[in-house]
N, C-alpha and C positions, 0 to 999 in steps of 0.2 A: 636396244636401251644405249642412251648416251654413254659414251666411252670416260669414264671417270676412273682415276689413277688405283691399280690394285698394289698391295701390298702383300709381302712376305717377310716375316719378323723371324730369323735364325738366331734363336736364343740359347743356347748353351749353358749350362750352370757352372759357373766358380772357374773361368777360363780367364786369366790373366794376362794382359798385353803383350809384356815381354816374352810370355813363350809360345808367340805366333808370330811367323814366318815372316809376313810382311811387316812385323814392328821390330824385326832386326836380329831375332834368334838365330844362328849360326847355323844350326843342326837341324831343326824341325821340318819335316815336309808337310807343308800343306798350300798345295797348288790353287785350291780350288778359292781358297782367301786371296793368294797373292792375285788370282784372276779378279776377283770382284775390286779389290784395290786398284788395280792398273785401269778396269773401265768404270770405277767409280772415284768415290773419295772416301781417304782415310784421314780418319781424325786421332791425332798422335798421340792426344794427351785430353783423353775421355776419364773422368774420376765419376765415381759411384757418388750416394749421396748415404749410404750405409753398409759395413762390413759383411751384412749375414741377407739371406736369400728374401725372405717376406718383406721386412722394411725396405730393402732396395726395390724391389717391386712395386710396393705401394708407392713409393715417388715417382717411379718411371711412370706410371700409370695416371698420375696428377698433378706433375709438375708441385709439389710440395716437398720440404724440406721433412725429416721425422718427426721434429718437434711440435710441426704446424697441430697435426690430428693427432698425436702419440700412436702413430705406427712405427712403434721402436721396437717391437718383438717378432716372435715366431709366430705367435697366436692372435695378435690384433690385427686383423686383416680389412679390408676396404670393405665397407656395407654397402648397405640399399642406398642410403640418403646420399650419399658420396659421389663424387664426380670419378671418371675416369676415361681414357683413350678408346679403350674397346666400346663402352657406352657410347659415347659420340658416333663414333662409326655405324654401330648399329642402329640408332637414332636417325643417323642420314642415309638409312636403307643398304648399307655395306651389309654382307652377308659374312659374320665372322666364323671360320672353320679354326678350333684350337685342337691340337696334337700334343699332348705331353701332359707337363706336371701343373698344379695348382699354385699354390704359394702365394697368392697373393689376395682373391676374393673371398668373402665369406660365403657359404654355402645357400643363402637366400640372395644371393646378388647374381649368381651364376650365369642364370637366363635371363639377366638385364644385358649383361656384355657378351653374350655369344650364343648364335644357334646352334653349334653343337660344341662339345668340348669332351675329353677322355684323356686316360693316359693308359694305351697300350703295355702293360707291366704284368704280363701274362709267364714271365720266365724269369723274374724277380733283379730286373734291370741288365748288368754289366757285371755282379759280382761273382769271383771266384772263391773259392774255398781259402779261409785261412790257413796259412803255412805254417804257422807258429802256434804251440800249446798256450794254454792262458798264462803260464809261469814262466812262457821265455819272455825274454826282454821286448822282442819286436811283434809283442800280440798287439799293443794298442796303438800301432803306426798308423793302420789304414791299410797297410800292405797286404794284398793277397795274391794267390795263384789267378794264373791267366783263366778268364771267362772260355769255357770250352765247348760252350753250344752253338758257336758260331756266331758272327756279326749279325747275320739275319735274323736271330732270333733276340738279339739285344732289346729293351724298349725304345730305345731311341730309334733302332733300325725300322721297328714298327710304326712307330709315329710317322718317320718321315715318308714312308709307303704309301699312309694314309693320306699323306700330304700330296704325293706325286699321283695317285687316282684321282685324288680331287682335282688337281690341274689337267689330268687329260680326258677327264669327264667335262669340264669348264665348256660351257656354250657361252663365247663371248657376245654373241649378238642377242641371247634375251636371258642370261643370268645375271645378277645383280654384280656390280663391284664386290673383290674380297678383299678381306685381311685373313691372310692364313698366318697363325700364331704357333709358334714351335717351340715352347718352352722344356728345352731336353735336357737329359739328365748329366752326361759325361761334361767335362772332365771331374764333376764332382767327386770326392773319395765316397767308395774305399778307391785306393788306387789297384785298379784291374782293369782289363780291358781284354778284347777278343785276342785270343793266340797270336795273329799276324800283327797285332800291332803293339802287346804287352812285352814283348823283346825285341822291338823295333828299334831301339836307341840303346847305345853302349854305353855303360856309366863312366868308362873314360873320357868321354865326350861332354860332361857333366859337371860345369863349376858351379858349387854351391855359396852363397853368402855365410861368412864364418859365426859362429857362436859369439854374441857379444855379452860380456860378463856386467859391463858399468853402463851407465846409461840407458837403459831397456825398463819398461815396466816390469812390475812384478810378476805378471801374467807369462811373460817368458819362460822363466825359471821353473814355475806352477805347472806349465803345460808338459816341461821336460820331468819335473817329479812326477804326476798324477799318470803320464803317458811310458814312465819308465823310458824316456829317451835321452836321459843325461850322459850315458857314456855308451849309447849306440855306434856300432861302428859305420863310418863315413861312407862306406861303401852301400851299407841299407839306405843311407838318406838318399844318395845319390839313384840307388834302383827307384825309389819314390818318385824323384824327379824324373826319372827315364821312362817310366810307366806314364805318368801324368803326359808328359810327349807325346806318347803313342796315342793316347784318349782324344789328344787335340788332332792328331792325324785321322784317327776314327771319325772324328764329328765332321772333319774336312771333307773325307770321303760322301758323308752325308749330304753337305751343302753342294756338292758337286753332283747329284743325282737331281737336285732342285733346280740347279741353274741348266742342266740338259732339257729337263722336262719342261722350263720355261721356253726355251729356244725351239724345241720340237714343236710346243704348241703354239708358237708364235707370242707367248703372252709376253715375253721379253721386251716388247715395244711399249707397253703399256702397264710394266709391273715395276714397283720399286722394292729393291731388295735391301734389307737391315738387317747387319750383322753383329751382335754386340754379347754381352754378357753380364750379369748380375753382381759378380764381385770375382775377387783373386783368389787364389789359395798359396799359402806358404811353401807346399810341395819340397819339402826338407832345407829350404833356406833358414837362415839364423838358428838350424838345428830343431825346427818348428815342424807341426804337420797340419794341414786343414786350416780352418780360419779360428777367429775369435773375435766376439761381439765390440771389444772395443781397441781393434787392432787398426793402425793407420798408414801402415806401410805400402809402398807403392804397391807392392805385390800383390795386395790384398784390394786396394782403393782403385788401381789404374786398369781399365779393361779396353778391349776391341773397340772400335765404333767404324763400320764400314759401311756406306750408305750407296747404291749403285740405283740412280733415278733416271730415266729416258732424258736424252739431253744435256744430263752433268757434263762437268768438263772434268774429261778423263785424265786419272792419274793424277788428281791434284790432292795435296798432303796439306792440311790445317795443324799448324804446329802450335796453335797458342791453346788454352784451355777450355776445354767444355765440360759439361755434365750430361752423366746419363740419361736425366730425364728431361734434357732438351729434344731427345726423341717425341715428346707427347705433341708439342706446339709444331713441329716440324710435320707430323704427319696429320695434323689437322689442317694444316696451311696446303699439304700438298694436296689433300683432300675437299678442300673449299669447304671448310668447316667451320664455323666461327666457334671460337671457345669459349665459354659462357661463367666460366670461374675464375677467380682470381689466384693465380700461380706465379711460380719465382722463375720459372725454365725460360729458354730463349730458343725461336725458330733457327734452326741450320741452315734454312734455304738460300741464303744468299751466299755462303758456304760452299754449296753443291752446286751454284753456278760459278764459282771462282773466287769468289772473294777470300779474303783473311779472316780471320779469326779477332777477338779483343784480346791483345797482348795484355791489357792491364785487369784482365778479369782474374778475379778470386773466386777458388771453389770449395767447398765443404762439404764434408764427411761428420757423419753423429753417429753415435754408440754407446753400449752400455746401461745400465742399470743403478737405479738410486737404492739403498738399503730399505726403503720403505714399502719398495715394488716388490712385494716377495713372490707374486703371481708372474713378473716378468721372468725369473730367474728358471735354468734350465734345470730340472729336478725338482720342480714345485710339489710337494707332497699333493696339493689340493689339486692337482691337474690329473684328469683321467687318462694316465698313461697307459697304454698296453704294457702289462706286466713283464712281457719278455724283454721290452726296451730300459726296465730296470735293473735287470740281473748285470754281475759283474763281467759275465760274458758278452755282453754289447760291445759295440765299437765306440759308442758315447757316454758309456759308464764315467771314464776318467773326468769328462767334462763337466757332467752334471755334480760330480763331488766335488769339482774344485769349485763350482759355481756357490754350492751350498754351503763347503766351508772356509771359502773365501771370497766373500761379495765384494770384498773390496779389490779383487782382481779383474773386476769386468764393470768397475764405477761409470757413470757418465764421461762422456769422452767427445771432444769436437776437434777438428781439425782444420784448419785455413790454409791455402796453400797459393802460392804465386807461382809465376815462372821460374823463380831462383829460390824461394824460401818455402819450409814447411813449419807449421808451429801446431804442436798438440797440445790441448788443455785438458788435465783429467780433475775432477774432484778429489780423487786420494792419488797418491802417490806421485810418481815420476812424470813430470810433463816433459816436453821433447820440443826442439828445434834443429832443422837441419840446412845447412847450405848446400842445396842441390846440385850447385854448380862444380865445385869442389868434392862432394861427398853425393852422388847421385844413388848408390846404393844404401844411404841412410845408416852409417857404421859409425858415426861420431855426433852425438848429442851435444849442441853447443848451447842448450838451452841457459845455463850458469856461465858462460864465457861472456864476461864483462863486453869484451869486442864489438858483439853481439847485440848488447843492450837496446839499441838503438831501433835496431830491425824488429825484436821481439816486442818492444811497446807498441811500435807501429802497428803490427800484427795483432797484437790484443786488443786494440783499440778497433782496428778494423772488424776482428771478430764480435766484438761488443755492439759495435754498430750495424753487422748483418743480422745478431740476433733481435736487436730493437726494430729492424725492417721486415722481419720475417716470423715477429711474434705469433701472428693469429692472419687468418683471413676473414673481410667482414664478407656476408650473402651478397649476391650481385642485385636480389630482387629488396622490395621494401614490404613493410609488415603496417597495416592501418593502426594509426595511433588511437582511431576512436573506439566506440561499441558498433560493431554491424547490426547487433541486434542487442537491445536493453534488457536485461534479467533483474527484478529487484525480489528481494526476499524480508519479509517486513517481521519484525520482533511478534512475535505472539504474545 
């Protein structure tokens, strides 16, 4: 068969960029991420289009922003009439091997997008026992004991082993080209890792962003209230981030297995490796844990993106901003596939060959729900939840209660970000503006600072222009305006 480009998409869940070694973290050990960055191209400022799993993945697969087709919740996934990167590849005779979670396609759309799919989840993921009693302050922090069944029994390792087995059995002369899609679980909470990774990092080496009382949206204080984080010991928050880093190192070891398999089979010469994530995690910063649907901090919206393509400019760093959904047109171009739907993403192939990015590019992230969208909120009583997930013992109970009792804390939210400034507009409550050169950790909200009026107004107009340009997508095909067959109904 002709040699077309193969792809491996290594896609851990909830991995923020700043907690990755090659993105500048001073302590975390991730030698395989370092290797891919050295051999490939690292995009330093990649931003997601939504701060929550499913919507972010829907954007990635389509090149659409969340508002374009309403993919703004955990439960409204891509459906059979909609395009996707995997669907294009499959239609172009790629074999799609999918090992990991879903969170992107409705069930009737899976066979259109993949030849094989599934999540090896027989051992319950990577979750250790809860080390707190339900009455303890730390119960709702997501911090657990270490996972004591061994890294080889995590669902992530089982999925990666399936991928390695596929690579070892692949016949390059006779088999169709492949996309190996690996949407894995860690470092998504719970904050728990196999023993050797759980205690890998010392809390004394962890530096957290401080609690911010003023200038932050209400969900900050409400998350602390509902999860009993208001007076939690700082050491416990540091332990959360230390375990989070341990999970990153665990994922790095699995990436190494894939890289070794590519080298041993000779497939490295014709396989592009893409490494990224769907969004980040607070991991103790600002006194918060996990994520929030209207959170726009860089710890949530900025993710790693590293691409190693045969023949790329090695060790190239793109410092200009890109968006996660740029992966879609990049993959299609490398695969020689025409994209036949309107989208807003940009191919990164020129950057893979050594070009700089667009220094004037703005990036956008959306989140949150409107008051009338009751079915969008977590904890919605009309949703067919597993009863066990609705009890106070569940880790997500506080989140569901907060959204039901304070829906304004998860209002519709949009972020526009340049290289120098970030503006966040909300339909309810606190808007935000940050001077990223002076305040890269987003500690001082200068939205109401008169000295920033000009910048704020410019960004608000840019945001409005963007909404107008991306408000919808027109189908690429035409409809017949006449009648193919005439049908008459005569009055009796």
